[in-house]
mmCIF entry with sequence, helices, sheets and N, C-alpha, C, O atoms, coordinates in Angstrom:
data_MODEL
# 
_entry.id   MODEL 
# 
_entity.id                         1 
_entity.type                       polymer 
_entity.pdbx_number_of_molecules   1 
# 
_entity_poly.entity_id                      1 
_entity_poly.type                           'polypeptide(L)' 
_entity_poly.nstd_linkage                   no 
_entity_poly.nstd_monomer                   no 
_entity_poly.pdbx_seq_one_letter_code       MHARRELNRGFAAVFDRFEDTDFACEKNVFACHPHFLLRSPKQPHIEFAPK 
_entity_poly.pdbx_seq_one_letter_code_can   MHARRELNRGFAAVFDRFEDTDFACEKNVFACHPHFLLRSPKQPHIEFAPK 
_entity_poly.pdbx_strand_id                 A 
# 
loop_
_entity_poly_seq.entity_id 
_entity_poly_seq.num 
_entity_poly_seq.mon_id 
_entity_poly_seq.hetero 
1 1  MET n 
1 2  HIS n 
1 3  ALA n 
1 4  ARG n 
1 5  ARG n 
1 6  GLU n 
1 7  LEU n 
1 8  ASN n 
1 9  ARG n 
1 10 GLY n 
1 11 PHE n 
1 12 ALA n 
1 13 ALA n 
1 14 VAL n 
1 15 PHE n 
1 16 ASP n 
1 17 ARG n 
1 18 PHE n 
1 19 GLU n 
1 20 ASP n 
1 21 THR n 
1 22 ASP n 
1 23 PHE n 
1 24 ALA n 
1 25 CYS n 
1 26 GLU n 
1 27 LYS n 
1 28 ASN n 
1 29 VAL n 
1 30 PHE n 
1 31 ALA n 
1 32 CYS n 
1 33 HIS n 
1 34 PRO n 
1 35 HIS n 
1 36 PHE n 
1 37 LEU n 
1 38 LEU n 
1 39 ARG n 
1 40 SER n 
1 41 PRO n 
1 42 LYS n 
1 43 GLN n 
1 44 PRO n 
1 45 HIS n 
1 46 ILE n 
1 47 GLU n 
1 48 PHE n 
1 49 ALA n 
1 50 PRO n 
1 51 LYS n 
# 
_struct_asym.id          A 
_struct_asym.entity_id   1 
# 
_struct_conf.conf_type_id            HELX_P 
_struct_conf.id                      HELX_P1 
_struct_conf.pdbx_PDB_helix_id       AA1 
_struct_conf.beg_label_comp_id       HIS 
_struct_conf.beg_label_asym_id       A 
_struct_conf.beg_label_seq_id        2 
_struct_conf.pdbx_beg_PDB_ins_code   ? 
_struct_conf.end_label_comp_id       PHE 
_struct_conf.end_label_asym_id       A 
_struct_conf.end_label_seq_id        15 
_struct_conf.pdbx_end_PDB_ins_code   ? 
_struct_conf.beg_auth_comp_id        HIS 
_struct_conf.beg_auth_asym_id        A 
_struct_conf.beg_auth_seq_id         2 
_struct_conf.end_auth_comp_id        PHE 
_struct_conf.end_auth_asym_id        A 
_struct_conf.end_auth_seq_id         15 
_struct_conf.pdbx_PDB_helix_class    1 
_struct_conf.details                 ? 
_struct_conf.pdbx_PDB_helix_length   14 
# 
_struct_conf_type.id          HELX_P 
_struct_conf_type.criteria    ? 
_struct_conf_type.reference   ? 
# 
_struct_sheet.id               AA1 
_struct_sheet.type             ? 
_struct_sheet.number_strands   2 
_struct_sheet.details          ? 
# 
_struct_sheet_order.sheet_id     AA1 
_struct_sheet_order.range_id_1   1 
_struct_sheet_order.range_id_2   2 
_struct_sheet_order.offset       ? 
_struct_sheet_order.sense        anti-parallel 
# 
loop_
_struct_sheet_range.sheet_id 
_struct_sheet_range.id 
_struct_sheet_range.beg_label_comp_id 
_struct_sheet_range.beg_label_asym_id 
_struct_sheet_range.beg_label_seq_id 
_struct_sheet_range.pdbx_beg_PDB_ins_code 
_struct_sheet_range.end_label_comp_id 
_struct_sheet_range.end_label_asym_id 
_struct_sheet_range.end_label_seq_id 
_struct_sheet_range.pdbx_end_PDB_ins_code 
_struct_sheet_range.beg_auth_comp_id 
_struct_sheet_range.beg_auth_asym_id 
_struct_sheet_range.beg_auth_seq_id 
_struct_sheet_range.end_auth_comp_id 
_struct_sheet_range.end_auth_asym_id 
_struct_sheet_range.end_auth_seq_id 
AA1 1 PHE A 18 ? PHE A 23 ? PHE A 18 PHE A 23 
AA1 2 ILE A 46 ? PRO A 50 ? ILE A 46 PRO A 50 
# 
loop_
_atom_site.group_PDB 
_atom_site.id 
_atom_site.type_symbol 
_atom_site.label_atom_id 
_atom_site.label_alt_id 
_atom_site.label_comp_id 
_atom_site.label_asym_id 
_atom_site.label_entity_id 
_atom_site.label_seq_id 
_atom_site.pdbx_PDB_ins_code 
_atom_site.Cartn_x 
_atom_site.Cartn_y 
_atom_site.Cartn_z 
_atom_site.occupancy 
_atom_site.B_iso_or_equiv 
_atom_site.pdbx_formal_charge 
_atom_site.auth_seq_id 
_atom_site.auth_comp_id 
_atom_site.auth_asym_id 
_atom_site.auth_atom_id 
_atom_site.pdbx_PDB_model_num 
ATOM 1   N N  . MET A 1 1  ? 192.843 -103.150 73.684 1.00 0.00 ? 1  MET A N  1 
ATOM 2   C CA . MET A 1 1  ? 193.652 -102.205 72.926 1.00 0.00 ? 1  MET A CA 1 
ATOM 3   C C  . MET A 1 1  ? 192.920 -101.751 71.664 1.00 0.00 ? 1  MET A C  1 
ATOM 4   O O  . MET A 1 1  ? 192.957 -100.573 71.311 1.00 0.00 ? 1  MET A O  1 
ATOM 5   N N  . HIS A 1 2  ? 192.257 -102.685 70.990 1.00 0.00 ? 2  HIS A N  1 
ATOM 6   C CA . HIS A 1 2  ? 191.558 -102.337 69.754 1.00 0.00 ? 2  HIS A CA 1 
ATOM 7   C C  . HIS A 1 2  ? 190.343 -101.447 70.022 1.00 0.00 ? 2  HIS A C  1 
ATOM 8   O O  . HIS A 1 2  ? 190.035 -100.560 69.227 1.00 0.00 ? 2  HIS A O  1 
ATOM 9   N N  . ALA A 1 3  ? 189.660 -101.681 71.132 1.00 0.00 ? 3  ALA A N  1 
ATOM 10  C CA . ALA A 1 3  ? 188.492 -100.868 71.464 1.00 0.00 ? 3  ALA A CA 1 
ATOM 11  C C  . ALA A 1 3  ? 188.900 -99.423  71.713 1.00 0.00 ? 3  ALA A C  1 
ATOM 12  O O  . ALA A 1 3  ? 188.190 -98.498  71.320 1.00 0.00 ? 3  ALA A O  1 
ATOM 13  N N  . ARG A 1 4  ? 190.025 -99.229  72.356 1.00 0.00 ? 4  ARG A N  1 
ATOM 14  C CA . ARG A 1 4  ? 190.516 -97.876  72.617 1.00 0.00 ? 4  ARG A CA 1 
ATOM 15  C C  . ARG A 1 4  ? 190.847 -97.155  71.310 1.00 0.00 ? 4  ARG A C  1 
ATOM 16  O O  . ARG A 1 4  ? 190.555 -95.969  71.154 1.00 0.00 ? 4  ARG A O  1 
ATOM 17  N N  . ARG A 1 5  ? 191.451 -97.873  70.388 1.00 0.00 ? 5  ARG A N  1 
ATOM 18  C CA . ARG A 1 5  ? 191.801 -97.299  69.080 1.00 0.00 ? 5  ARG A CA 1 
ATOM 19  C C  . ARG A 1 5  ? 190.534 -96.935  68.304 1.00 0.00 ? 5  ARG A C  1 
ATOM 20  O O  . ARG A 1 5  ? 190.468 -95.873  67.685 1.00 0.00 ? 5  ARG A O  1 
ATOM 21  N N  . GLU A 1 6  ? 189.528 -97.816  68.337 1.00 0.00 ? 6  GLU A N  1 
ATOM 22  C CA . GLU A 1 6  ? 188.271 -97.541  67.654 1.00 0.00 ? 6  GLU A CA 1 
ATOM 23  C C  . GLU A 1 6  ? 187.570 -96.328  68.247 1.00 0.00 ? 6  GLU A C  1 
ATOM 24  O O  . GLU A 1 6  ? 187.026 -95.499  67.518 1.00 0.00 ? 6  GLU A O  1 
ATOM 25  N N  . LEU A 1 7  ? 187.586 -96.229  69.565 1.00 0.00 ? 7  LEU A N  1 
ATOM 26  C CA . LEU A 1 7  ? 186.983 -95.083  70.230 1.00 0.00 ? 7  LEU A CA 1 
ATOM 27  C C  . LEU A 1 7  ? 187.705 -93.794  69.848 1.00 0.00 ? 7  LEU A C  1 
ATOM 28  O O  . LEU A 1 7  ? 187.066 -92.775  69.588 1.00 0.00 ? 7  LEU A O  1 
ATOM 29  N N  . ASN A 1 8  ? 189.018 -93.838  69.816 1.00 0.00 ? 8  ASN A N  1 
ATOM 30  C CA . ASN A 1 8  ? 189.814 -92.674  69.428 1.00 0.00 ? 8  ASN A CA 1 
ATOM 31  C C  . ASN A 1 8  ? 189.489 -92.243  68.000 1.00 0.00 ? 8  ASN A C  1 
ATOM 32  O O  . ASN A 1 8  ? 189.308 -91.053  67.742 1.00 0.00 ? 8  ASN A O  1 
ATOM 33  N N  . ARG A 1 9  ? 189.415 -93.184  67.082 1.00 0.00 ? 9  ARG A N  1 
ATOM 34  C CA . ARG A 1 9  ? 189.096 -92.862  65.686 1.00 0.00 ? 9  ARG A CA 1 
ATOM 35  C C  . ARG A 1 9  ? 187.672 -92.365  65.546 1.00 0.00 ? 9  ARG A C  1 
ATOM 36  O O  . ARG A 1 9  ? 187.403 -91.478  64.736 1.00 0.00 ? 9  ARG A O  1 
ATOM 37  N N  . GLY A 1 10 ? 186.756 -92.922  66.322 1.00 0.00 ? 10 GLY A N  1 
ATOM 38  C CA . GLY A 1 10 ? 185.367 -92.474  66.277 1.00 0.00 ? 10 GLY A CA 1 
ATOM 39  C C  . GLY A 1 10 ? 185.218 -91.034  66.735 1.00 0.00 ? 10 GLY A C  1 
ATOM 40  O O  . GLY A 1 10 ? 184.545 -90.235  66.083 1.00 0.00 ? 10 GLY A O  1 
ATOM 41  N N  . PHE A 1 11 ? 185.849 -90.699  67.863 1.00 0.00 ? 11 PHE A N  1 
ATOM 42  C CA . PHE A 1 11 ? 185.808 -89.319  68.341 1.00 0.00 ? 11 PHE A CA 1 
ATOM 43  C C  . PHE A 1 11 ? 186.483 -88.372  67.358 1.00 0.00 ? 11 PHE A C  1 
ATOM 44  O O  . PHE A 1 11 ? 185.993 -87.263  67.142 1.00 0.00 ? 11 PHE A O  1 
ATOM 45  N N  . ALA A 1 12 ? 187.578 -88.777  66.770 1.00 0.00 ? 12 ALA A N  1 
ATOM 46  C CA . ALA A 1 12 ? 188.265 -87.936  65.786 1.00 0.00 ? 12 ALA A CA 1 
ATOM 47  C C  . ALA A 1 12 ? 187.367 -87.681  64.586 1.00 0.00 ? 12 ALA A C  1 
ATOM 48  O O  . ALA A 1 12 ? 187.327 -86.561  64.076 1.00 0.00 ? 12 ALA A O  1 
ATOM 49  N N  . ALA A 1 13 ? 186.647 -88.696  64.125 1.00 0.00 ? 13 ALA A N  1 
ATOM 50  C CA . ALA A 1 13 ? 185.747 -88.523  62.975 1.00 0.00 ? 13 ALA A CA 1 
ATOM 51  C C  . ALA A 1 13 ? 184.613 -87.571  63.305 1.00 0.00 ? 13 ALA A C  1 
ATOM 52  O O  . ALA A 1 13 ? 184.220 -86.762  62.464 1.00 0.00 ? 13 ALA A O  1 
ATOM 53  N N  . VAL A 1 14 ? 184.080 -87.654  64.520 1.00 0.00 ? 14 VAL A N  1 
ATOM 54  C CA . VAL A 1 14 ? 182.986 -86.755  64.915 1.00 0.00 ? 14 VAL A CA 1 
ATOM 55  C C  . VAL A 1 14 ? 183.490 -85.329  65.063 1.00 0.00 ? 14 VAL A C  1 
ATOM 56  O O  . VAL A 1 14 ? 182.890 -84.399  64.523 1.00 0.00 ? 14 VAL A O  1 
ATOM 57  N N  . PHE A 1 15 ? 184.592 -85.146  65.794 1.00 0.00 ? 15 PHE A N  1 
ATOM 58  C CA . PHE A 1 15 ? 185.065 -83.797  66.074 1.00 0.00 ? 15 PHE A CA 1 
ATOM 59  C C  . PHE A 1 15 ? 185.723 -83.130  64.870 1.00 0.00 ? 15 PHE A C  1 
ATOM 60  O O  . PHE A 1 15 ? 185.888 -81.910  64.870 1.00 0.00 ? 15 PHE A O  1 
ATOM 61  N N  . ASP A 1 16 ? 186.100 -83.885  63.852 1.00 0.00 ? 16 ASP A N  1 
ATOM 62  C CA . ASP A 1 16 ? 186.612 -83.281  62.622 1.00 0.00 ? 16 ASP A CA 1 
ATOM 63  C C  . ASP A 1 16 ? 185.517 -82.541  61.855 1.00 0.00 ? 16 ASP A C  1 
ATOM 64  O O  . ASP A 1 16 ? 185.814 -81.709  60.997 1.00 0.00 ? 16 ASP A O  1 
ATOM 65  N N  . ARG A 1 17 ? 184.284 -82.833  62.153 1.00 0.00 ? 17 ARG A N  1 
ATOM 66  C CA . ARG A 1 17 ? 183.152 -82.196  61.462 1.00 0.00 ? 17 ARG A CA 1 
ATOM 67  C C  . ARG A 1 17 ? 182.766 -80.850  62.065 1.00 0.00 ? 17 ARG A C  1 
ATOM 68  O O  . ARG A 1 17 ? 181.928 -80.139  61.512 1.00 0.00 ? 17 ARG A O  1 
ATOM 69  N N  . PHE A 1 18 ? 183.373 -80.497  63.194 1.00 0.00 ? 18 PHE A N  1 
ATOM 70  C CA . PHE A 1 18 ? 183.015 -79.262  63.878 1.00 0.00 ? 18 PHE A CA 1 
ATOM 71  C C  . PHE A 1 18 ? 184.218 -78.335  63.968 1.00 0.00 ? 18 PHE A C  1 
ATOM 72  O O  . PHE A 1 18 ? 185.358 -78.773  64.121 1.00 0.00 ? 18 PHE A O  1 
ATOM 73  N N  . GLU A 1 19 ? 183.934 -77.050  63.870 1.00 0.00 ? 19 GLU A N  1 
ATOM 74  C CA . GLU A 1 19 ? 184.966 -76.016  63.986 1.00 0.00 ? 19 GLU A CA 1 
ATOM 75  C C  . GLU A 1 19 ? 185.373 -75.844  65.446 1.00 0.00 ? 19 GLU A C  1 
ATOM 76  O O  . GLU A 1 19 ? 186.555 -75.707  65.761 1.00 0.00 ? 19 GLU A O  1 
ATOM 77  N N  . ASP A 1 20 ? 184.371 -75.854  66.339 1.00 0.00 ? 20 ASP A N  1 
ATOM 78  C CA . ASP A 1 20 ? 184.645 -75.578  67.741 1.00 0.00 ? 20 ASP A CA 1 
ATOM 79  C C  . ASP A 1 20 ? 183.623 -76.311  68.614 1.00 0.00 ? 20 ASP A C  1 
ATOM 80  O O  . ASP A 1 20 ? 182.473 -76.490  68.212 1.00 0.00 ? 20 ASP A O  1 
ATOM 81  N N  . THR A 1 21 ? 184.038 -76.726  69.784 1.00 0.00 ? 21 THR A N  1 
ATOM 82  C CA . THR A 1 21 ? 183.149 -77.293  70.793 1.00 0.00 ? 21 THR A CA 1 
ATOM 83  C C  . THR A 1 21 ? 183.410 -76.559  72.096 1.00 0.00 ? 21 THR A C  1 
ATOM 84  O O  . THR A 1 21 ? 184.545 -76.194  72.403 1.00 0.00 ? 21 THR A O  1 
ATOM 85  N N  . ASP A 1 22 ? 182.349 -76.347  72.857 1.00 0.00 ? 22 ASP A N  1 
ATOM 86  C CA . ASP A 1 22 ? 182.487 -75.625  74.118 1.00 0.00 ? 22 ASP A CA 1 
ATOM 87  C C  . ASP A 1 22 ? 181.335 -76.006  75.034 1.00 0.00 ? 22 ASP A C  1 
ATOM 88  O O  . ASP A 1 22 ? 180.294 -76.471  74.570 1.00 0.00 ? 22 ASP A O  1 
ATOM 89  N N  . PHE A 1 23 ? 181.520 -75.812  76.325 1.00 0.00 ? 23 PHE A N  1 
ATOM 90  C CA . PHE A 1 23 ? 180.432 -76.017  77.261 1.00 0.00 ? 23 PHE A CA 1 
ATOM 91  C C  . PHE A 1 23 ? 179.435 -74.876  77.108 1.00 0.00 ? 23 PHE A C  1 
ATOM 92  O O  . PHE A 1 23 ? 179.839 -73.721  76.971 1.00 0.00 ? 23 PHE A O  1 
ATOM 93  N N  . ALA A 1 24 ? 178.155 -75.176  77.130 1.00 0.00 ? 24 ALA A N  1 
ATOM 94  C CA . ALA A 1 24 ? 177.111 -74.168  76.990 1.00 0.00 ? 24 ALA A CA 1 
ATOM 95  C C  . ALA A 1 24 ? 177.130 -73.239  78.191 1.00 0.00 ? 24 ALA A C  1 
ATOM 96  O O  . ALA A 1 24 ? 177.207 -73.692  79.333 1.00 0.00 ? 24 ALA A O  1 
ATOM 97  N N  . CYS A 1 25 ? 177.060 -71.950  77.935 1.00 0.00 ? 25 CYS A N  1 
ATOM 98  C CA . CYS A 1 25 ? 177.092 -70.947  79.006 1.00 0.00 ? 25 CYS A CA 1 
ATOM 99  C C  . CYS A 1 25 ? 175.852 -71.051  79.884 1.00 0.00 ? 25 CYS A C  1 
ATOM 100 O O  . CYS A 1 25 ? 174.733 -71.180  79.386 1.00 0.00 ? 25 CYS A O  1 
ATOM 101 N N  . GLU A 1 26 ? 176.058 -70.994  81.169 1.00 0.00 ? 26 GLU A N  1 
ATOM 102 C CA . GLU A 1 26 ? 175.013 -70.961  82.187 1.00 0.00 ? 26 GLU A CA 1 
ATOM 103 C C  . GLU A 1 26 ? 174.082 -72.168  82.176 1.00 0.00 ? 26 GLU A C  1 
ATOM 104 O O  . GLU A 1 26 ? 172.988 -72.092  82.734 1.00 0.00 ? 26 GLU A O  1 
ATOM 105 N N  . LYS A 1 27 ? 174.478 -73.269  81.563 1.00 0.00 ? 27 LYS A N  1 
ATOM 106 C CA . LYS A 1 27 ? 173.655 -74.480  81.572 1.00 0.00 ? 27 LYS A CA 1 
ATOM 107 C C  . LYS A 1 27 ? 174.326 -75.605  82.335 1.00 0.00 ? 27 LYS A C  1 
ATOM 108 O O  . LYS A 1 27 ? 173.673 -76.598  82.659 1.00 0.00 ? 27 LYS A O  1 
ATOM 109 N N  . ASN A 1 28 ? 175.601 -75.480  82.630 1.00 0.00 ? 28 ASN A N  1 
ATOM 110 C CA . ASN A 1 28 ? 176.342 -76.547  83.288 1.00 0.00 ? 28 ASN A CA 1 
ATOM 111 C C  . ASN A 1 28 ? 176.511 -76.272  84.768 1.00 0.00 ? 28 ASN A C  1 
ATOM 112 O O  . ASN A 1 28 ? 176.879 -75.173  85.182 1.00 0.00 ? 28 ASN A O  1 
ATOM 113 N N  . VAL A 1 29 ? 176.230 -77.301  85.555 1.00 0.00 ? 29 VAL A N  1 
ATOM 114 C CA . VAL A 1 29 ? 176.413 -77.218  87.002 1.00 0.00 ? 29 VAL A CA 1 
ATOM 115 C C  . VAL A 1 29 ? 177.701 -77.926  87.402 1.00 0.00 ? 29 VAL A C  1 
ATOM 116 O O  . VAL A 1 29 ? 178.297 -77.603  88.430 1.00 0.00 ? 29 VAL A O  1 
ATOM 117 N N  . PHE A 1 30 ? 178.131 -78.889  86.594 1.00 0.00 ? 30 PHE A N  1 
ATOM 118 C CA . PHE A 1 30 ? 179.324 -79.696  86.824 1.00 0.00 ? 30 PHE A CA 1 
ATOM 119 C C  . PHE A 1 30 ? 179.227 -80.506  88.114 1.00 0.00 ? 30 PHE A C  1 
ATOM 120 O O  . PHE A 1 30 ? 180.223 -80.716  88.805 1.00 0.00 ? 30 PHE A O  1 
ATOM 121 N N  . ALA A 1 31 ? 178.017 -80.956  88.427 1.00 0.00 ? 31 ALA A N  1 
ATOM 122 C CA . ALA A 1 31 ? 177.825 -81.881  89.542 1.00 0.00 ? 31 ALA A CA 1 
ATOM 123 C C  . ALA A 1 31 ? 178.180 -83.283  89.059 1.00 0.00 ? 31 ALA A C  1 
ATOM 124 O O  . ALA A 1 31 ? 177.866 -83.659  87.929 1.00 0.00 ? 31 ALA A O  1 
ATOM 125 N N  . CYS A 1 32 ? 178.836 -84.051  89.925 1.00 0.00 ? 32 CYS A N  1 
ATOM 126 C CA . CYS A 1 32 ? 179.271 -85.398  89.547 1.00 0.00 ? 32 CYS A CA 1 
ATOM 127 C C  . CYS A 1 32 ? 178.429 -86.448  90.243 1.00 0.00 ? 32 CYS A C  1 
ATOM 128 O O  . CYS A 1 32 ? 177.852 -86.206  91.304 1.00 0.00 ? 32 CYS A O  1 
ATOM 129 N N  . HIS A 1 33 ? 178.370 -87.629  89.620 1.00 0.00 ? 33 HIS A N  1 
ATOM 130 C CA . HIS A 1 33 ? 177.724 -88.760  90.250 1.00 0.00 ? 33 HIS A CA 1 
ATOM 131 C C  . HIS A 1 33 ? 178.546 -89.173  91.470 1.00 0.00 ? 33 HIS A C  1 
ATOM 132 O O  . HIS A 1 33 ? 179.774 -89.217  91.397 1.00 0.00 ? 33 HIS A O  1 
ATOM 133 N N  . PRO A 1 34 ? 177.894 -89.472  92.576 1.00 0.00 ? 34 PRO A N  1 
ATOM 134 C CA . PRO A 1 34 ? 178.638 -89.871  93.777 1.00 0.00 ? 34 PRO A CA 1 
ATOM 135 C C  . PRO A 1 34 ? 179.086 -91.331  93.707 1.00 0.00 ? 34 PRO A C  1 
ATOM 136 O O  . PRO A 1 34 ? 178.451 -92.209  94.291 1.00 0.00 ? 34 PRO A O  1 
ATOM 137 N N  . HIS A 1 35 ? 180.161 -91.579  93.004 1.00 0.00 ? 35 HIS A N  1 
ATOM 138 C CA . HIS A 1 35 ? 180.677 -92.930  92.856 1.00 0.00 ? 35 HIS A CA 1 
ATOM 139 C C  . HIS A 1 35 ? 182.185 -92.877  93.044 1.00 0.00 ? 35 HIS A C  1 
ATOM 140 O O  . HIS A 1 35 ? 182.844 -91.991  92.500 1.00 0.00 ? 35 HIS A O  1 
ATOM 141 N N  . PHE A 1 36 ? 182.736 -93.805  93.798 1.00 0.00 ? 36 PHE A N  1 
ATOM 142 C CA . PHE A 1 36 ? 184.158 -93.735  94.126 1.00 0.00 ? 36 PHE A CA 1 
ATOM 143 C C  . PHE A 1 36 ? 185.072 -94.214  93.005 1.00 0.00 ? 36 PHE A C  1 
ATOM 144 O O  . PHE A 1 36 ? 186.276 -93.964  93.065 1.00 0.00 ? 36 PHE A O  1 
ATOM 145 N N  . LEU A 1 37 ? 184.542 -94.901  91.972 1.00 0.00 ? 37 LEU A N  1 
ATOM 146 C CA . LEU A 1 37 ? 185.388 -95.368  90.871 1.00 0.00 ? 37 LEU A CA 1 
ATOM 147 C C  . LEU A 1 37 ? 185.339 -94.450  89.656 1.00 0.00 ? 37 LEU A C  1 
ATOM 148 O O  . LEU A 1 37 ? 186.337 -94.293  88.954 1.00 0.00 ? 37 LEU A O  1 
ATOM 149 N N  . LEU A 1 38 ? 184.190 -93.849  89.408 1.00 0.00 ? 38 LEU A N  1 
ATOM 150 C CA . LEU A 1 38 ? 184.022 -93.046  88.199 1.00 0.00 ? 38 LEU A CA 1 
ATOM 151 C C  . LEU A 1 38 ? 183.414 -91.711  88.558 1.00 0.00 ? 38 LEU A C  1 
ATOM 152 O O  . LEU A 1 38 ? 182.307 -91.651  89.095 1.00 0.00 ? 38 LEU A O  1 
ATOM 153 N N  . ARG A 1 39 ? 184.122 -90.649  88.270 1.00 0.00 ? 39 ARG A N  1 
ATOM 154 C CA . ARG A 1 39 ? 183.631 -89.297  88.559 1.00 0.00 ? 39 ARG A CA 1 
ATOM 155 C C  . ARG A 1 39 ? 183.216 -88.645  87.244 1.00 0.00 ? 39 ARG A C  1 
ATOM 156 O O  . ARG A 1 39 ? 183.994 -87.900  86.648 1.00 0.00 ? 39 ARG A O  1 
ATOM 157 N N  . SER A 1 40 ? 182.019 -88.914  86.797 1.00 0.00 ? 40 SER A N  1 
ATOM 158 C CA . SER A 1 40 ? 181.544 -88.357  85.532 1.00 0.00 ? 40 SER A CA 1 
ATOM 159 C C  . SER A 1 40 ? 180.498 -87.281  85.796 1.00 0.00 ? 40 SER A C  1 
ATOM 160 O O  . SER A 1 40 ? 179.737 -87.387  86.758 1.00 0.00 ? 40 SER A O  1 
ATOM 161 N N  . PRO A 1 41 ? 180.448 -86.246  84.959 1.00 0.00 ? 41 PRO A N  1 
ATOM 162 C CA . PRO A 1 41 ? 179.434 -85.211  85.134 1.00 0.00 ? 41 PRO A CA 1 
ATOM 163 C C  . PRO A 1 41 ? 178.032 -85.782  84.905 1.00 0.00 ? 41 PRO A C  1 
ATOM 164 O O  . PRO A 1 41 ? 177.837 -86.666  84.072 1.00 0.00 ? 41 PRO A O  1 
ATOM 165 N N  . LYS A 1 42 ? 177.071 -85.263  85.655 1.00 0.00 ? 42 LYS A N  1 
ATOM 166 C CA . LYS A 1 42 ? 175.700 -85.756  85.540 1.00 0.00 ? 42 LYS A CA 1 
ATOM 167 C C  . LYS A 1 42 ? 175.066 -85.362  84.219 1.00 0.00 ? 42 LYS A C  1 
ATOM 168 O O  . LYS A 1 42 ? 174.426 -86.188  83.568 1.00 0.00 ? 42 LYS A O  1 
ATOM 169 N N  . GLN A 1 43 ? 175.232 -84.114  83.816 1.00 0.00 ? 43 GLN A N  1 
ATOM 170 C CA . GLN A 1 43 ? 174.578 -83.634  82.602 1.00 0.00 ? 43 GLN A CA 1 
ATOM 171 C C  . GLN A 1 43 ? 175.433 -82.576  81.910 1.00 0.00 ? 43 GLN A C  1 
ATOM 172 O O  . GLN A 1 43 ? 175.190 -81.384  82.099 1.00 0.00 ? 43 GLN A O  1 
ATOM 173 N N  . PRO A 1 44 ? 176.420 -82.971  81.122 1.00 0.00 ? 44 PRO A N  1 
ATOM 174 C CA . PRO A 1 44 ? 177.223 -81.962  80.423 1.00 0.00 ? 44 PRO A CA 1 
ATOM 175 C C  . PRO A 1 44 ? 176.470 -81.420  79.203 1.00 0.00 ? 44 PRO A C  1 
ATOM 176 O O  . PRO A 1 44 ? 176.004 -82.180  78.354 1.00 0.00 ? 44 PRO A O  1 
ATOM 177 N N  . HIS A 1 45 ? 176.364 -80.117  79.138 1.00 0.00 ? 45 HIS A N  1 
ATOM 178 C CA . HIS A 1 45 ? 175.733 -79.461  77.981 1.00 0.00 ? 45 HIS A CA 1 
ATOM 179 C C  . HIS A 1 45 ? 176.856 -78.912  77.102 1.00 0.00 ? 45 HIS A C  1 
ATOM 180 O O  . HIS A 1 45 ? 177.630 -78.058  77.535 1.00 0.00 ? 45 HIS A O  1 
ATOM 181 N N  . ILE A 1 46 ? 176.939 -79.403  75.875 1.00 0.00 ? 46 ILE A N  1 
ATOM 182 C CA . ILE A 1 46 ? 178.027 -79.032  74.974 1.00 0.00 ? 46 ILE A CA 1 
ATOM 183 C C  . ILE A 1 46 ? 177.451 -78.429  73.706 1.00 0.00 ? 46 ILE A C  1 
ATOM 184 O O  . ILE A 1 46 ? 176.477 -78.940  73.154 1.00 0.00 ? 46 ILE A O  1 
ATOM 185 N N  . GLU A 1 47 ? 178.053 -77.347  73.249 1.00 0.00 ? 47 GLU A N  1 
ATOM 186 C CA . GLU A 1 47 ? 177.644 -76.698  72.002 1.00 0.00 ? 47 GLU A CA 1 
ATOM 187 C C  . GLU A 1 47 ? 178.691 -76.989  70.930 1.00 0.00 ? 47 GLU A C  1 
ATOM 188 O O  . GLU A 1 47 ? 179.892 -76.999  71.201 1.00 0.00 ? 47 GLU A O  1 
ATOM 189 N N  . PHE A 1 48 ? 178.218 -77.222  69.723 1.00 0.00 ? 48 PHE A N  1 
ATOM 190 C CA . PHE A 1 48 ? 179.091 -77.515  68.588 1.00 0.00 ? 48 PHE A CA 1 
ATOM 191 C C  . PHE A 1 48 ? 178.913 -76.443  67.522 1.00 0.00 ? 48 PHE A C  1 
ATOM 192 O O  . PHE A 1 48 ? 177.782 -76.087  67.190 1.00 0.00 ? 48 PHE A O  1 
ATOM 193 N N  . ALA A 1 49 ? 180.000 -75.929  66.986 1.00 0.00 ? 49 ALA A N  1 
ATOM 194 C CA . ALA A 1 49 ? 179.955 -74.964  65.885 1.00 0.00 ? 49 ALA A CA 1 
ATOM 195 C C  . ALA A 1 49 ? 180.391 -75.697  64.609 1.00 0.00 ? 49 ALA A C  1 
ATOM 196 O O  . ALA A 1 49 ? 181.540 -76.130  64.515 1.00 0.00 ? 49 ALA A O  1 
ATOM 197 N N  . PRO A 1 50 ? 179.494 -75.842  63.630 1.00 0.00 ? 50 PRO A N  1 
ATOM 198 C CA . PRO A 1 50 ? 179.852 -76.583  62.411 1.00 0.00 ? 50 PRO A CA 1 
ATOM 199 C C  . PRO A 1 50 ? 180.905 -75.846  61.590 1.00 0.00 ? 50 PRO A C  1 
ATOM 200 O O  . PRO A 1 50 ? 181.067 -74.630  61.696 1.00 0.00 ? 50 PRO A O  1 
ATOM 201 N N  . LYS A 1 51 ? 181.613 -76.618  60.770 1.00 0.00 ? 51 LYS A N  1 
ATOM 202 C CA . LYS A 1 51 ? 182.626 -76.024  59.885 1.00 0.00 ? 51 LYS A CA 1 
ATOM 203 C C  . LYS A 1 51 ? 181.954 -75.347  58.723 1.00 0.00 ? 51 LYS A C  1 
ATOM 204 O O  . LYS A 1 51 ? 182.630 -74.785  57.861 1.00 0.00 ? 51 LYS A O  1 
# 
């Protein structure tokens, strides 16, 4: 439970520093790792716009 709270606060602290986040245009394929327990993107390209 505490790890989840720490992760939530950590992400909030990081994303509070940016005005906007978005997937980079024409750089994402959205292919996933072939695993039956975890479907995570192989290489997400994300752009951040500072405040």
